[in-house]
C-alpha positions in Angstrom: -71.2 -24.4 48.2 -70.5 -21.4 50.4 -66.9 -22.3 50.8 -66.5 -22.7 47.1 -68.0 -19.2 46.5 -65.7 -17.7 49.1 -62.7 -19.4 47.5 -63.7 -18.2 44.1 -64.2 -14.6 45.4 -60.7 -14.7 47.0 -59.2 -15.9 43.8 -60.9 -13.1 41.9 -59.5 -10.5 44.3 -56.0 -11.9 43.9 -56.4 -12.0 40.1 -57.5 -8.4 40.1 -54.6 -7.4 42.2 -52.3 -8.7 39.5 -54.3 -7.7 36.5 -55.0 -4.1 37.4 -51.4 -3.0 37.3 -50.9 -4.8 34.0 -54.0 -3.1 32.6 -52.7 0.3 33.8 -49.4 -0.5 32.1 -51.0 -1.2 28.7 -53.5 1.6 28.8 -51.1 4.3 30.1 -48.5 3.4 27.4 -50.9 4.6 24.7 -52.3 7.6 26.6 -50.7 10.9 26.1 -52.1 12.3 29.4 -51.7 9.2 31.5 -52.1 9.3 35.3 -52.2 6.7 38.0 -55.8 6.0 37.3 -56.8 3.0 35.2 -58.8 4.5 32.4 -59.0 4.0 28.7 -57.3 6.7 26.7 -59.5 9.1 24.8 -57.3 8.9 21.7 -54.7 6.1 21.7 -51.3 7.1 20.5 -47.8 5.7 20.1 -46.1 8.9 21.0 -44.9 7.5 24.3 -43.1 4.7 22.6 -41.6 7.1 20.1 -40.3 9.3 22.9 -38.5 6.5 24.6 -37.4 4.7 21.4 -34.0 6.4 21.5 -30.4 5.2 22.0 -29.9 7.1 25.2 -33.1 6.1 26.9 -33.7 2.5 25.7 -31.1 0.9 23.4 -27.9 1.6 25.3 -29.4 0.7 28.8 -31.0 -2.4 27.4 -27.7 -3.5 25.8 -26.0 -2.9 29.1 -28.6 -5.0 30.9 -28.2 -7.8 28.4 -24.4 -7.9 28.8 -24.5 -7.5 32.5 -27.2 -10.0 33.3 -26.3 -12.4 30.5 -22.7 -12.6 31.6 -23.6 -12.9 35.3 -26.2 -15.7 34.5 -23.6 -17.8 32.6 -21.2 -17.4 35.5 -23.8 -18.3 38.0 -24.9 -21.5 36.2 -21.3 -22.6 35.6 -20.3 -22.1 39.3 -23.6 -23.6 40.5 -23.0 -26.8 38.5 -19.4 -27.2 39.8 -20.5 -26.6 43.4 -23.6 -28.8 43.2 -21.7 -31.9 41.8 -19.8 -32.8 45.0 -22.8 -31.9 47.1 -25.0 -34.3 45.1 -22.6 -37.2 44.6 -20.5 -37.4 47.9 -22.3 -38.4 51.1 -21.2 -36.5 54.2 -22.7 -35.3 57.5 -21.8 -31.8 56.7 -23.7 -31.7 53.3 -27.1 -30.9 54.8 -25.9 -28.3 57.3 -23.8 -26.7 54.5 -26.9 -26.6 52.2 -29.0 -25.0 54.9 -26.3 -22.4 55.5 -26.2 -21.7 51.8 -29.9 -21.4 51.7 -29.8 -19.1 54.7 -27.5 -16.7 52.9 -30.3 -16.0 50.4 -32.3 -14.5 53.2 -29.7 -11.8 54.0 -30.9 -8.4 52.7 -28.6 -7.1 49.9 -28.7 -3.6 51.5 -27.0 -5.0 54.6 -23.8 -5.9 52.8 -23.6 -3.2 50.1 -21.5 -0.8 52.3 -18.6 -3.2 52.9 -18.9 -4.5 49.3 -18.7 -0.9 48.0 -15.6 -0.3 50.1 -14.0 -3.5 48.9 -14.8 -2.7 45.2 -13.1 0.7 45.7 -10.0 -0.9 47.1 -9.6 -3.5 44.3 -10.5 -1.0 41.5 -13.7 -2.8 40.5 -16.1 0.1 41.2 -17.8 1.4 38.0 -16.9 -1.7 36.0 -19.3 -4.0 34.2 -17.2 -7.1 35.1 -17.1 -6.3 38.8 -20.9 -5.6 38.9 -21.6 -8.9 37.0 -19.3 -10.7 39.4 -21.3 -9.5 42.4 -24.6 -10.1 40.8 -23.5 -13.7 40.1 -22.3 -14.1 43.7 -25.6 -12.9 45.1 -27.6 -15.4 43.1 -25.2 -18.3 43.5 -26.5 -19.7 46.9 -30.0 -20.4 45.6 -28.7 -21.5 42.2 -26.6 -24.1 44.0 -29.6 -25.3 45.9 -31.7 -25.7 42.8 -28.9 -27.3 40.8 -28.2 -29.8 43.5 -31.8 -30.9 43.6 -31.9 -31.4 39.9 -28.6 -33.2 39.9 -29.9 -35.7 42.4 -32.4 -36.9 39.8 -29.6 -38.2 37.5 -28.7 -41.8 38.3 -25.2 -42.4 39.4 -25.0 -45.6 37.3 -24.7 -43.4 34.2 -21.6 -41.8 35.6 -20.2 -45.2 36.6 -20.6 -46.3 33.1 -18.7 -43.3 31.9 -15.9 -43.9 34.4 -15.6 -47.4 33.2 -15.0 -46.0 29.7 -12.2 -43.9 31.1 -14.0 -40.6 31.6 -12.9 -38.2 34.4 -15.3 -36.6 36.8 -15.3 -33.4 34.8 -16.0 -35.3 31.6 -18.9 -37.2 33.2 -20.3 -33.9 34.5 -20.1 -32.1 31.2 -20.9 -35.0 28.9 -23.3 -37.1 30.9 -24.9 -35.2 33.8 -25.4 -31.7 32.4 -26.9 -32.8 29.0 -29.5 -34.8 31.0 -30.2 -31.8 33.2 -31.5 -29.6 30.4 -34.8 -28.6 32.1 -33.0 -28.1 35.4 -30.3 -25.9 34.0 -33.0 -23.9 32.1 -34.9 -23.3 35.4 -31.7 -22.1 37.1 -30.9 -19.9 34.1 -34.3 -18.3 33.9 -34.6 -17.7 37.6 -31.1 -16.1 37.8 -31.6 -14.0 34.8 -34.9 -12.6 35.9 -33.7 -11.8 39.4 -30.7 -10.0 38.0 -32.7 -8.2 35.3 -34.9 -6.6 37.8 -32.1 -5.7 40.3 -31.9 -2.0 40.8 -29.9 -1.4 43.9 -26.7 -3.3 43.0 -25.9 -1.6 39.7 -27.1 1.7 41.1 -24.5 1.5 43.8 -21.6 -0.1 41.8 -21.9 1.7 38.5 -21.3 5.4 38.3 -20.9 6.2 34.6 -24.2 7.0 32.8 -23.2 5.2 29.7 -22.8 1.9 31.7 -26.1 2.1 33.6 -28.5 -0.8 32.8 -32.2 -0.3 32.1 -33.2 -1.1 35.7 -31.4 2.1 36.7 -32.1 4.3 33.7 -35.8 4.1 34.6 -35.0 7.1 36.9 -35.1 9.2 33.7 -38.9 9.4 33.9 -39.0 10.7 37.5 -38.6 14.4 37.5 -38.3 17.0 40.3 -41.1 17.9 42.7 -42.8 14.6 42.4 -43.5 14.9 38.6 -43.5 11.6 36.7 -44.1 11.1 33.0 -46.4 8.2 33.4 -47.1 7.5 29.8 -43.4 7.2 28.9 -42.7 5.3 32.0 -45.4 2.7 31.1 -44.0 2.4 27.5 -40.5 2.0 28.7 -41.7 -0.7 31.2 -43.3 -2.7 28.4 -40.1 -2.5 26.4 -38.0 -3.4 29.5 -40.1 -6.5 30.1 -39.9 -7.8 26.6 -36.5 -9.6 26.8 -37.6 -11.6 29.8 -40.9 -12.5 28.2 -39.2 -13.6 25.0 -36.6 -15.6 27.0 -39.4 -17.5 28.8 -41.4 -18.1 25.6 -38.3 -19.4 23.7 -37.4 -22.0 26.2 -40.8 -22.7 27.8 -41.0 -26.0 25.9 -38.0 -27.3 27.8 -39.6 -26.4 31.1 -42.5 -28.7 30.4 -40.3 -31.7 29.8 -38.9 -34.2 32.3 -35.5 -35.6 32.6 -36.3 -38.5 30.1 -34.1 -40.9 32.1 -36.5 -43.8 31.9 -34.7 -45.8 29.2 -31.2 -44.5 30.1 -30.5 -47.2 32.7 -31.9 -50.2 30.8 -29.7 -52.9 29.5 
């Protein structure tokens, strides 16, 4: 009984650690005089949302974020699928060491490689370009995406590909018409993970994008931090809620696919 009470108390502490920042976010967004304290506003108002609901502060940065992260996510998923296919289907002694090396690259801090990357982007004229930034974001998420994609691809029976090969399909046709359609939940997981990690990335676009009109929302959040430590907390909370909306909507729209399996039970019968 005592162990159970201790476990419940620990879970409550963890839950409070997550809920308190969310509670502050909601309450501060409707408080004209918001501070860092979690307190109910005396007179709730939507003035904070009205202040940030502008093209310069919200719409243009959000559109930049959607274009940047959306394009990088599609590139990551496509490259991860092409890289995971041989790792999943061909047996070799170097596959496991290669996968461990790929997974190890995800542990490297992004700050450790940004200086040489910045110098390289300057030399190849990719600095301050959306395409170059999207390319680097995709490359930074690709190692873990390959690892995830390979694990999901292992769940697709090889016999389905062999049947496609018998009908004259090439390896690329079997990948695009047989394997990937059966990997819907797996591709969805990789897509969501990659998009969320890119959506919240601040350092990469901050370093590689220089023009204010190209900055994504993760960087334009600096707008609410003034000089001498002054922060407009109410507008910052309102902008944070708007900034989180696309990710939440993305998860809600495709959450049904996450709950499903690979539905391969009857695919290999007969």
